C-alpha positions as CSV (number, residue, x, y, z in Angstrom):
1,M,0.0,-0.2,0.6
2,H,2.9,2.4,1.0
3,S,4.7,1.6,-2.4
4,T,1.4,2.6,-4.3
5,I,0.9,5.6,-2.6
6,S,4.5,6.6,-3.5
7,Y,4.0,5.7,-6.7
8,W,1.6,7.9,-7.2
9,K,2.5,11.3,-5.2
10,T,6.0,11.0,-7.7
11,K,3.9,10.5,-11.0
12,L,1.7,13.6,-9.8
13,S,4.6,15.6,-9.0
14,G,5.7,15.0,-11.8
15,W,3.0,16.5,-13.8
16,L,2.6,19.2,-11.9
17,S,5.6,20.4,-13.0
18,R,5.9,23.6,-16.2
19,S,7.1,21.3,-18.3
20,F,3.8,18.8,-18.6
21,W,2.0,21.4,-20.3
22,S,4.0,21.3,-23.3
23,R,3.7,17.7,-24.3
24,S,1.7,16.8,-26.9
25,G,0.1,13.9,-28.3
26,K,-2.5,11.2,-26.9
27,G,-2.7,10.1,-22.9
28,Q,-0.1,12.9,-21.6
29,G,-3.0,14.1,-18.9
30,M,-3.5,12.2,-15.4
31,I,-7.6,11.3,-15.2
32,M,-8.5,10.9,-11.8
33,L,-12.3,9.2,-11.2
34,L,-13.6,9.8,-7.8
35,T,-16.6,8.2,-7.2
36,E,-19.5,6.9,-4.2
37,E,-22.1,8.7,-2.5
38,P,-22.2,12.1,-2.1
39,G,-21.1,14.3,0.4
40,V,-17.5,11.9,1.8
41,G,-15.2,13.7,0.1
42,K,-14.6,13.9,-3.2
43,T,-14.7,17.1,-4.1
44,L,-12.5,18.0,-1.1
45,T,-9.9,15.6,-2.7
46,A,-9.8,18.0,-6.1
47,E,-9.8,20.9,-4.0
48,T,-7.0,19.9,-1.9
49,V,-5.2,18.8,-4.5
50,A,-5.6,22.0,-6.4
51,E,-4.0,23.7,-2.8
52,K,-1.4,22.1,-2.6
53,A,-0.5,22.1,-6.0
54,C,-0.3,26.0,-5.9
55,R,-3.0,25.9,-8.7
56,P,-6.4,27.2,-9.2
57,L,-9.3,24.6,-9.5
58,Y,-11.7,24.8,-12.1
59,T,-15.1,23.4,-11.2
60,L,-17.8,22.6,-13.6
61,S,-20.4,20.0,-13.8
62,A,-21.6,17.8,-16.8
63,G,-25.1,20.1,-17.0
64,D,-22.7,22.8,-18.0
65,L,-21.5,21.0,-21.2
66,G,-25.2,20.4,-22.7
67,A,-27.0,17.6,-23.8
68,S,-25.7,17.1,-27.4
69,A,-22.5,15.4,-28.6
70,G,-21.9,19.2,-30.7
71,T,-22.1,21.3,-27.5
72,V,-20.8,19.0,-25.2
73,E,-17.8,19.5,-27.5
74,R,-18.1,22.8,-27.2
75,G,-18.1,23.5,-24.2
76,L,-14.8,20.3,-23.6
77,T,-12.7,22.3,-26.2
78,K,-13.6,25.8,-24.0
79,A,-12.9,24.1,-20.7
80,F,-10.0,22.5,-21.4
81,D,-8.3,25.9,-23.4
82,L,-9.1,27.8,-20.0
83,A,-7.6,24.8,-17.7
84,R,-4.3,24.9,-20.0
85,R,-4.4,29.2,-19.7
86,W,-4.7,29.4,-15.8
87,N,-2.4,26.4,-15.7
88,A,-5.3,24.8,-13.4
89,V,-6.6,21.5,-12.1
90,L,-10.2,20.4,-13.7
91,L,-12.9,19.1,-11.6
92,L,-16.1,17.5,-13.5
93,D,-18.5,17.1,-11.5
94,E,-21.4,14.5,-11.3
95,C,-20.7,13.4,-14.9
96,D,-22.5,9.8,-14.9
97,V,-24.3,10.6,-17.7
98,F,-20.8,10.6,-19.5
99,L,-19.3,7.6,-18.0
100,E,-22.7,5.4,-17.7
101,E,-22.0,2.0,-20.4
102,R,-23.5,2.2,-23.7
103,T,-26.6,1.1,-25.2
104,S,-28.0,0.4,-28.9
105,K,-31.2,1.9,-27.0
106,N,-30.1,6.1,-26.7
107,L,-27.8,6.7,-30.1
108,E,-27.7,10.4,-28.7
109,R,-25.9,9.9,-25.1
110,N,-24.0,7.2,-27.8
111,Q,-22.7,10.0,-29.1
112,I,-21.8,12.2,-25.8
113,V,-19.9,9.1,-24.7
114,S,-18.3,9.0,-27.9
115,V,-17.0,12.5,-27.6
116,F,-16.1,12.7,-24.0
117,L,-13.8,9.7,-24.6
118,R,-11.8,11.7,-27.5
119,M,-11.7,15.0,-25.8
120,L,-10.7,12.7,-23.0
121,E,-7.3,11.2,-24.6
122,Y,-6.3,14.4,-25.9
123,Y,-6.3,16.1,-22.7
124,R,-3.1,17.0,-20.6
125,G,-4.0,18.2,-17.9
126,I,-5.1,16.8,-14.3
127,M,-8.9,16.5,-14.2
128,F,-11.0,14.9,-11.9
129,L,-14.4,13.3,-12.8
130,T,-16.4,12.4,-9.7
131,T,-19.9,10.4,-10.0
132,N,-22.7,9.2,-7.7
133,R,-23.5,6.0,-7.8
134,L,-22.7,4.7,-11.4
135,S,-24.2,1.8,-12.3
136,A,-22.6,0.6,-15.8
137,F,-19.4,2.0,-16.7
138,D,-18.9,1.7,-19.9
139,P,-15.5,-0.1,-20.3
140,A,-13.5,2.3,-22.8
141,F,-13.0,4.4,-20.1
142,Q,-10.6,2.0,-18.4
143,S,-7.7,2.6,-20.4
144,R,-8.0,7.0,-20.1
145,I,-8.3,7.0,-16.5
146,H,-4.8,6.5,-14.7
147,L,-6.4,6.5,-10.9
148,T,-10.0,5.4,-9.5
149,L,-10.8,6.1,-5.6
150,H,-13.8,4.5,-4.0
151,Y,-15.4,6.7,-1.1
152,K,-16.6,5.1,1.9
153,N,-20.0,6.2,3.4
154,L,-18.9,8.5,6.7
155,D,-18.0,6.0,10.0
156,H,-18.8,7.7,13.5
157,T,-15.2,8.5,13.3
158,A,-15.2,10.7,10.6
159,R,-18.1,12.3,11.2
160,R,-17.3,13.6,14.6
161,K,-13.8,15.4,12.7
162,I,-16.0,17.0,10.5
163,W,-18.9,18.5,13.2
164,Q,-15.6,19.5,15.4
165,V,-13.6,21.0,12.4
166,L,-16.5,23.0,11.2
167,L,-18.0,23.8,14.5
168,S,-15.0,24.9,15.9
169,R,-14.2,27.6,13.2
170,A,-18.2,28.8,12.9
171,Q,-18.0,29.4,16.7
172,K,-13.9,29.7,18.1
173,D,-15.0,30.4,22.0
174,G,-15.9,26.5,22.4
175,E,-19.5,25.9,23.0
176,F,-19.5,22.6,22.1
177,S,-18.5,19.6,25.0
178,E,-17.3,16.0,23.4
179,R,-20.5,14.4,24.7
180,D,-22.1,17.1,22.0
181,L,-19.8,15.5,19.6
182,V,-20.5,11.9,20.4
183,A,-23.6,12.6,20.2
184,L,-23.7,14.8,16.6
185,S,-21.6,12.3,15.1
186,K,-24.4,9.5,15.2
187,E,-26.7,11.1,12.8
188,A,-26.1,9.1,9.8
189,I,-25.6,12.3,7.3
190,N,-22.7,13.1,4.8
191,G,-20.2,16.0,5.5
192,R,-21.8,18.4,2.5
193,Q,-25.0,18.5,4.9
194,I,-23.0,18.8,8.6
195,K,-21.7,21.5,6.5
196,N,-25.2,23.0,5.9
197,A,-26.5,22.3,9.2
198,V,-24.1,23.9,11.0
199,K,-24.7,27.3,8.7
200,A,-27.6,26.8,9.1
201,A,-27.0,26.8,13.0
202,Q,-25.5,29.9,12.6
203,L,-28.5,31.6,11.2
204,L,-30.4,30.4,14.5
205,A,-27.5,32.3,16.5
206,A,-27.1,35.3,14.9
207,P,-29.9,37.4,15.8
208,E,-30.4,36.0,19.3
209,N,-26.2,37.3,19.8
210,I,-25.6,34.5,21.7
211,P,-22.5,32.2,21.0
212,L,-23.7,29.5,18.7
213,N,-24.5,26.2,20.6
214,I,-25.7,22.2,20.8
215,T,-29.7,23.8,20.8
216,H,-28.9,25.7,17.7
217,V,-27.8,22.9,15.8
218,N,-30.3,20.3,17.2
219,I,-33.1,22.7,16.0
220,A,-31.0,22.6,12.8
221,L,-31.2,19.1,12.4
222,Q,-34.7,18.4,13.5
223,V,-35.4,20.3,10.2
224,M,-33.7,18.8,8.3
225,R,-34.6,15.4,9.8
226,N,-37.6,16.0,9.4
227,G,-39.1,18.3,7.3
228,R,-41.5,16.3,5.1
229,N,-43.7,16.0,8.5
230,P,-45.1,19.5,9.6
231,K,-46.1,18.1,12.6
232,V,-43.0,16.7,14.1
233,V,-41.0,19.8,13.2
234,N,-43.0,22.5,13.9
235,N,-41.4,23.7,17.0
236,G,-38.2,23.3,15.3
237,L,-39.1,25.1,11.9
238,T,-41.4,28.1,13.8
239,S,-38.4,29.0,15.3
240,F,-35.5,28.9,12.5
241,I,-38.2,31.1,9.9
242,E,-38.4,33.4,13.4
243,S,-34.7,33.8,13.6
244,L,-34.0,34.2,9.8
245,A,-36.8,36.7,9.8
246,R,-34.8,38.9,13.0
247,W,-31.6,38.2,10.9
248,F,-32.5,39.7,7.7
249,D,-34.4,42.1,9.6
250,A,-30.9,43.7,11.8
251,R,-29.8,44.0,8.1
252,R,-32.4,46.6,6.5
């Protein structure tokens, strides 16, 4: 395992060198596929690589590229050119539609996949592709992708760490105990949902002029957890809406 990590560190260092961008021909880029459940760190991986490499991160989603082979090709050509000019790491988010196995039932999508395959082969930069629950991977991509990382669902330890980091950033005075963090880590939610809950809790705390605390977080989680059941969440939702109204009134 250690030798594999060392190998990819060496390869990535070479790809990040300035001379990398002057190469031409097929297969000169580095394409990495990050797959599995949403909110478990795929985007963060690309952000971290870009930060460590001191490069900008250029992000776009599959939906930004259009729904036909022609628009996808034009969109990718523009994106690749911008990434080259900016010397950027490119993140193509939620690209399941490009990677799914081709069938005889959808010729238009087959054309899109073919265009994407061809464009990938000549890309000379560093690109991250992210997918969520890809059902059938087109075998033609196996030779185009250099590294595939499968992300597991967050466990209690990972969720606790995320809560700790985000809450410490939101409330530097340390209003959250170890008991609070352990209780929060039992919530079966992903990293993006944790981030959203912390933001919502901050909105609750702001108009009260008191430090963010576990009560604010629990109300935000209650709204998130039971948002489709007004009877269950009525009190928490009412408090949340009232806090938002006070927050906006204070800024008029």
